[in-house]
C-alpha positions in Angstrom: -16.1 -13.5 30.5 -13.3 -15.7 32.1 -10.0 -15.7 30.7 -10.2 -19.4 29.8 -13.7 -18.6 27.7 -11.8 -15.7 26.1 -8.9 -18.3 25.2 -11.5 -20.7 23.8 -12.8 -18.2 21.8 -9.6 -17.0 20.1 -8.5 -20.3 19.6 -11.9 -20.8 17.6 -11.4 -17.7 15.6 -7.7 -18.8 15.0 -9.1 -22.3 13.7 -11.5 -20.6 11.4 -8.9 -18.2 9.9 -6.5 -21.1 9.4 -9.0 -23.2 7.7 -9.7 -20.3 5.1 -6.3 -19.5 4.5 -5.7 -23.4 3.6 -8.9 -23.2 1.4 -7.8 -20.5 -0.4 -4.2 -21.6 -1.0 -5.7 -25.0 -2.0 -8.0 -23.2 -4.5 -5.1 -21.4 -5.8 -3.1 -24.6 -6.3 -5.9 -26.3 -7.8 -6.6 -23.8 -10.2 -3.2 -23.2 -11.2 -2.3 -26.9 -11.8 -5.8 -27.1 -14.1 -4.5 -24.0 -15.9 -1.0 -25.2 -16.2 -2.2 -29.0 -17.6 -4.6 -27.4 -20.0 -1.5 -25.7 -21.9 -3.5 -22.5 -22.6 -0.6 -20.3 -21.5 2.9 -21.0 -22.5 5.8 -20.9 -19.9 7.0 -17.5 -20.9 3.6 -16.2 -20.4 3.4 -17.5 -16.6 6.9 -15.8 -16.0 5.5 -12.6 -17.4 2.4 -12.9 -15.3 4.3 -13.8 -12.2 6.9 -10.7 -12.7 3.7 -8.4 -13.2 2.3 -9.9 -10.1 5.3 -9.3 -8.0 5.3 -5.7 -9.0 1.8 -5.2 -8.3 1.8 -7.1 -5.1 4.8 -4.7 -4.0 2.8 -1.9 -4.4 0.1 -3.7 -1.9 2.8 -4.6 0.5 4.0 -1.0 0.9 0.3 0.1 1.4 -0.3 -2.7 4.1 2.7 -1.9 5.8 1.2 1.4 6.6 -2.1 0.2 7.6 -0.6 -2.4 10.0 1.5 0.8 11.5 -1.6 2.5 12.1 -3.5 -0.4 13.4 -0.8 -1.6 15.7 -0.1 1.7 17.6 -3.6 3.3 17.5 -5.8 0.3 17.4 -8.0 1.6 14.6 -8.9 0.3 11.2 -8.1 3.5 9.1 -10.6 2.9 6.0 -9.4 6.2 4.9 -5.5 5.0 4.5 -6.0 4.0 0.7 -7.3 7.6 0.1 -4.2 9.2 1.4 -1.7 7.4 -0.9 -4.6 8.3 -3.6 -3.9 12.0 -2.6 -0.2 11.5 -3.3 -0.7 9.9 -6.7 -3.1 12.6 -7.7 -0.9 15.4 -7.0 2.4 13.8 -8.6 0.5 12.8 -11.5 -0.4 16.7 -12.1 3.0 17.7 -11.3 4.2 15.2 -13.9 1.9 16.5 -16.6 2.8 20.1 -15.7 6.7 19.1 -16.3 6.2 17.0 -19.3 4.1 20.3 -20.8 7.2 22.4 -20.0 9.6 20.0 -21.5 11.5 19.7 -18.2 10.5 15.9 -18.1 12.2 15.2 -21.3 15.2 17.1 -20.3 15.7 15.8 -16.8 13.6 12.5 -16.4 15.5 11.4 -13.2 15.1 14.7 -11.4 11.6 14.6 -12.6 11.0 11.0 -10.9 12.8 12.7 -7.5 10.5 15.6 -7.9 7.5 13.2 -8.2 8.4 11.1 -5.3 8.9 14.2 -3.2 5.6 15.7 -4.3 3.6 12.5 -3.7 5.2 11.6 -0.2 4.8 15.4 0.9 1.2 15.4 -0.1 0.2 12.1 1.4 2.1 13.0 4.6 -0.1 16.4 4.7 -3.2 14.9 4.3 -2.6 12.2 6.9 -1.5 14.6 9.5 -4.7 16.7 8.9 -6.7 13.7 9.1 -5.0 12.7 12.4 -5.5 16.3 13.9 -9.1 16.7 12.9 -10.5 13.4 12.8 -8.8 11.0 15.0 -6.9 12.7 17.7 -10.0 13.5 19.8 -11.4 9.9 19.4 -8.2 8.0 20.9 -10.4 7.0 24.1 -13.7 6.6 22.3 -15.3 3.4 21.6 -13.8 1.5 18.6 -17.4 1.5 16.8 -17.2 5.4 16.6 -13.6 5.5 15.4 -14.7 3.1 12.9 -17.3 5.1 11.7 -15.3 8.0 11.5 -12.8 6.5 9.2 -15.2 5.2 6.9 -16.6 9.0 6.7 -13.1 10.4 6.2 -12.6 8.0 3.5 -15.9 9.0 1.5 -14.8 12.4 2.4 -11.4 12.1 0.6 -12.8 10.0 -2.4 -15.9 12.5 -3.2 -13.7 15.7 -2.8 -10.9 14.4 -5.2 -13.6 13.0 -7.5 -15.4 16.5 -7.6 -12.1 18.3 -8.5 -10.4 16.1 -10.7 -13.2 13.8 -12.2 -13.4 10.1 -11.9 -11.9 9.4 -15.4 -8.8 7.0 -16.2 -5.5 9.1 -15.9 -2.3 7.9 -17.2 1.5 9.1 -16.2 3.6 10.4 -18.9 6.4 8.2 -20.2 9.5 8.3 -19.1 11.7 7.1 -21.7 13.8 4.0 -20.3 11.5 3.5 -17.4 8.7 2.4 -19.9 11.1 0.2 -22.0 11.1 -3.7 -22.0 13.9 -6.1 -21.4 13.8 -9.5 -23.3 15.5 -12.5 -21.5 14.9 -15.3 -24.0 11.2 -15.6 -24.8 10.5 -13.8 -21.6 9.7 -9.7 -22.1 9.7 -7.6 -18.8 8.7 -4.1 -18.5 11.4 -2.1 -16.9 8.7 -0.2 -14.6 7.9 -3.5 -13.0 11.3 -4.0 -12.0 11.8 -0.6 -10.5 8.9 -0.9 -8.7 9.7 -4.0 -7.1 13.2 -2.9 -6.2 11.7 0.2 -4.8 9.3 -1.6 -2.6 12.1 -3.8 -1.4 14.1 -1.1 -0.6 11.4 1.0 1.3 10.5 -2.2 3.3 14.1 -2.5 4.2 14.2 1.2 5.6 11.0 0.6 7.3 12.2 -2.4 9.0 15.3 -0.8 10.0 13.5 2.5 11.1 11.1 0.3 13.4 14.0 -1.9 15.1 16.8 0.3 15.2 15.9 3.8 15.7 14.8 5.4 19.0 11.5 6.4 17.4 10.7 2.8 16.0 11.4 1.4 19.3 8.7 3.7 21.0 6.4 2.9 18.3 7.0 -0.6 18.9 6.2 -0.1 22.9 3.3 1.7 22.2 1.6 -1.0 20.1 2.8 -3.7 23.0 1.4 -1.7 25.8 0.2 2.1 25.3 0.0 2.6 29.5 3.7 1.2 30.2 4.8 3.0 27.1 3.4 6.4 28.2 
């Protein structure tokens, strides 16, 4: 295949993707307009839904950042990326449950949050390191299909391992006093935890941007993602 044919192929893919994006955006705008004109929801309800969506979207954005970093450097679709986050969430839940039963959570809620963050980050980091060392490192020069199948297998392995140990039932974190409170602005009620999640996501994304753009390690990562042979 010549370079001209490749460029034509890429251009057609880009056109199709742009058409899909415009279609999705148009459908969202149309659905929102119809719902707004029907008067089914009050303006305060829309604002509450918007804030909840921003908080939930912030979590997805953080996960997507890690996902894109892995793909940009390793050129591999890591299907087990969500399970790495899941491992940290599970461990921090059981740590929170133990601290609640001991009474430490009620006595030191801020310290508890710090401990939970450390336990979640440490667990996810450990799982990611083990996964990379055992499953991915030897496949760096392998065909992409093999890496893809390995990632899917790693995803299923982590899912069913955690399901076997902890079950698949719903689990909720203990309440952290003021963290689960509500703030009222006129007719709009906002959960404190939603604001905390959104602010934490913004800070973490800003920190990641600084790390990638300003530090030597981050610049090395960018160089590898641009051209692995030259960077090495």
